[in-house]
C-alpha positions in Angstrom: 189.3 12.8 -0.2 185.6 12.4 -0.9 184.8 16.1 -0.7 186.6 19.0 -2.3 186.4 22.8 -2.1 185.9 25.2 -5.0 184.6 24.5 -8.5 184.9 21.3 -10.5 187.5 21.8 -13.3 185.1 20.9 -16.1 182.5 23.3 -14.8 185.0 26.0 -14.3 186.1 25.7 -18.0 182.5 26.1 -19.0 182.1 29.2 -16.8 185.2 30.8 -18.2 184.1 30.1 -21.7 180.8 31.7 -21.0 182.7 34.7 -19.5 184.6 35.1 -22.8 181.4 35.0 -24.8 179.4 37.3 -22.5 181.7 39.3 -20.2 179.2 42.0 -19.3 176.7 39.4 -17.9 179.3 37.4 -16.0 179.1 39.0 -12.5 175.3 38.8 -12.5 174.9 35.3 -14.0 177.5 33.7 -11.7 176.9 35.8 -8.5 176.3 32.7 -6.4 179.4 31.0 -7.6 181.5 34.2 -7.0 180.0 34.5 -3.5 181.2 31.0 -2.6 184.5 31.4 -4.5 185.6 35.1 -4.3 188.7 34.3 -6.5 186.3 33.9 -9.4 185.4 37.6 -9.4 188.5 38.2 -11.6 188.1 35.6 -14.4 190.9 37.2 -16.4 193.3 36.4 -13.6 192.0 32.9 -13.3 192.4 32.2 -17.0 196.0 33.6 -16.9 197.1 31.5 -13.9 195.3 28.3 -14.5 197.7 26.7 -17.1 200.7 27.3 -14.8 198.8 26.0 -11.7 197.9 22.7 -13.5 201.4 22.3 -14.9 202.9 22.8 -11.5 200.6 20.1 -10.1 201.6 17.8 -13.0 205.3 18.4 -12.2 204.7 17.7 -8.5 203.0 14.4 -9.2 204.9 13.3 -12.3 208.5 14.6 -11.9 209.2 15.1 -8.2 210.4 11.9 -6.5 209.0 11.3 -3.1 210.7 9.4 -0.2 211.6 6.0 -1.4 212.5 7.2 -4.9 209.1 7.1 -6.5 206.5 9.6 -7.8 202.8 9.2 -6.9 200.3 10.2 -9.5 196.5 10.3 -9.5 195.5 7.5 -11.7 192.5 9.1 -13.3 192.9 12.9 -13.3 190.2 13.9 -15.8 188.6 17.3 -15.3 185.7 15.8 -13.3 188.1 14.4 -10.7 189.5 17.7 -9.4 188.3 21.0 -8.2 189.9 24.5 -8.4 189.9 26.6 -5.2 192.3 29.2 -3.8 194.3 29.9 -0.6 194.0 33.0 1.5 196.3 34.9 -0.9 194.2 34.0 -3.9 196.6 31.5 -5.3 194.8 28.8 -7.3 194.9 25.2 -5.8 193.6 22.0 -7.4 191.9 19.5 -5.0 191.4 15.9 -6.1 188.7 13.4 -5.5 188.6 9.7 -6.2 192.1 9.4 -5.0 191.9 5.6 -4.4 193.3 5.0 -7.9 197.0 6.2 -7.9 200.1 5.1 -9.8 203.6 4.9 -8.4 206.5 5.4 -10.8 210.2 4.7 -10.1 213.0 7.1 -11.1 213.8 4.9 -14.0 210.2 4.9 -15.2 210.0 8.7 -14.8 213.1 9.0 -17.0 211.4 6.9 -19.7 208.2 9.0 -19.4 210.2 12.2 -19.8 211.7 10.7 -22.9 208.3 10.0 -24.3 206.9 13.5 -23.7 210.0 15.4 -24.8 210.0 13.4 -28.1 206.2 13.9 -28.5 206.5 17.6 -27.9 209.0 18.0 -30.7 207.4 15.5 -33.0 210.1 12.7 -33.0 208.3 9.6 -34.2 211.3 7.3 -33.8 211.9 8.5 -30.2 208.3 7.7 -29.4 208.5 4.3 -31.0 211.6 3.4 -29.0 209.8 4.4 -25.8 206.8 2.1 -26.6 209.1 -0.8 -27.6 210.7 -0.6 -24.1 207.3 -0.1 -22.3 205.9 -3.1 -24.1 209.1 -5.1 -23.1 209.7 -6.2 -26.7 212.9 -8.3 -26.9 212.6 -9.8 -30.4 215.7 -10.1 -32.6 214.1 -7.7 -35.1 213.8 -4.9 -32.4 215.4 -2.2 -34.5 213.2 -3.1 -37.5 210.2 -3.0 -35.2 211.1 0.5 -34.0 211.3 1.8 -37.6 207.9 0.1 -38.5 206.3 1.6 -35.4 207.8 5.0 -36.1 206.5 5.0 -39.7 203.0 4.4 -38.5 203.3 7.1 -35.8 204.5 9.5 -38.4 201.7 8.7 -40.8 198.8 8.6 -38.3 199.7 11.3 -35.8 202.3 13.8 -36.9 201.6 13.4 -40.7 197.9 14.0 -40.4 196.1 17.3 -40.0 194.7 16.6 -36.6 194.8 18.3 -33.2 197.7 16.6 -31.6 197.1 18.7 -28.5 194.0 16.5 -28.0 195.9 14.1 -25.9 193.0 11.7 -25.4 192.6 11.2 -29.1 196.3 10.8 -29.6 196.4 8.2 -26.9 193.7 6.2 -28.6 195.6 6.4 -31.9 198.8 5.2 -30.2 197.1 2.3 -28.6 195.6 1.3 -31.9 199.0 1.4 -33.6 200.5 -0.8 -30.8 197.7 -3.3 -31.2 198.3 -3.4 -35.0 201.9 -4.4 -34.3 201.0 -7.0 -31.7 202.3 -4.9 -28.8 200.7 -4.1 -25.5 201.7 -2.1 -22.4 201.5 -3.5 -18.9 198.3 -2.3 -17.1 200.5 -0.1 -14.8 202.3 1.6 -17.7 199.1 2.0 -19.6 197.4 3.6 -16.6 200.4 5.9 -16.0 200.3 7.1 -19.7 196.6 7.6 -19.6 196.9 9.7 -16.4 199.7 11.8 -18.0 197.6 12.4 -21.1 194.6 13.4 -19.0 196.8 16.0 -17.1 198.0 17.5 -20.3 194.5 17.6 -21.7 193.4 19.6 -18.7 196.4 22.0 -19.2 195.6 22.3 -22.9 191.9 23.1 -22.1 193.0 25.8 -19.6 195.5 27.1 -22.1 192.9 27.6 -24.8 191.1 30.1 -22.5 194.1 32.4 -22.3 195.8 31.5 -25.5 198.9 30.2 -23.6 198.9 26.5 -23.6 202.2 26.0 -21.7 204.1 28.3 -19.4 207.6 27.3 -20.1 208.9 29.2 -17.1 207.0 27.0 -14.7 208.6 23.9 -16.3 212.0 25.6 -16.1 211.7 26.4 -12.4 210.7 22.8 -11.6 213.5 21.2 -13.6 216.2 21.6 -10.9 214.2 19.8 -8.2 213.2 17.0 -10.6 216.9 16.6 -11.7 218.2 16.5 -8.1 215.7 13.8 -7.2 216.6 11.7 -10.1 220.4 12.1 -9.6 220.0 11.0 -6.0 218.4 7.9 -7.2 221.1 7.1 -9.7 219.5 8.3 -12.9 220.9 10.7 -15.5 218.0 12.9 -16.5 219.8 14.3 -19.5 219.6 11.0 -21.2 215.8 11.3 -21.2 215.8 14.5 -23.3 219.0 14.1 -25.3 217.4 12.5 -28.3 214.5 15.0 -28.4 216.9 17.9 -28.3 219.0 16.5 -31.1 215.9 15.8 -33.2 214.6 19.4 -32.6 218.0 20.9 -33.6 217.9 19.1 -36.9 214.1 19.4 -37.5 213.4 22.9 -36.3 210.3 23.5 -38.3 208.7 20.3 -37.0 209.8 21.1 -33.4 208.3 24.6 -33.5 205.0 23.4 -35.1 204.3 20.5 -32.8 202.0 20.2 -29.7 202.8 23.1 -27.4 204.5 25.2 -30.0 207.9 24.8 -28.4 210.6 27.0 -30.0 214.2 25.9 -30.4 215.1 28.5 -27.7 212.7 26.8 -25.3 214.2 23.4 -26.0 217.8 24.8 -25.7 216.9 26.5 -22.4 215.6 23.3 -20.9 218.7 21.4 -21.9 221.0 24.1 -20.7 219.2 24.4 -17.4 219.4 20.6 -16.9 223.2 20.6 -17.6 223.7 23.6 -15.3 222.1 21.7 -12.4 224.1 18.6 -13.1 227.3 20.6 -13.1 226.4 22.2 -9.7 225.7 18.8 -8.3 229.1 17.8 -9.3 
């Protein structure tokens, strides 16, 4: 769509930051915006619901397989490319513009992407290195050695440095530089998909900073069954995607708890248990 309702996400973040700094002046200063968007009159509610709203949208585009066994993601979902509005019940809804650039991912690619993010969220450098070796279609005889070399650089430059690893755009740049150093490159399709995923998580992270809750684990938990069912129908075992991350988190609990979205071991265990429960019910 060329037009969207509501308030552009990047502008909304600025408005909500201003509210936090000057709450008593908010209603007067943003009277015009509130008149056009009545849902904005309760900024506390907006800040509370925004992270879950964005995560749900991410899940729908990234995890939920559509007809034909593929997902369809916006190819450039930065915060200037979508607006926040609300339905008649006040539920927040993102509306996207510049939708000509989209990325389709197969069930197999989705499984690989889940592997990357689960390993990233618990800080498993080797798991991330294996993902990139596959994404770059590396088939050299020294593949295992290459994985360890890549993992060492990821550990040193991302998880071993005192940097904001929730700034996904910065992390993506660091990862691309590491790949280049090792003579590796992703296909344009895979690179675009990764960039889009990072942009989504950057928006979720920005929203989370407003309320102090970066990731609503319950939203992810509720979406897992639908995602699993879609993958199983297309012949993929989704548990394979998170198995290595769960194992790493169990043996490296301090790292897992301190990385990215502050996942706790109970969070990781719940996701694994929920996934297994759904697979058991499927049969």
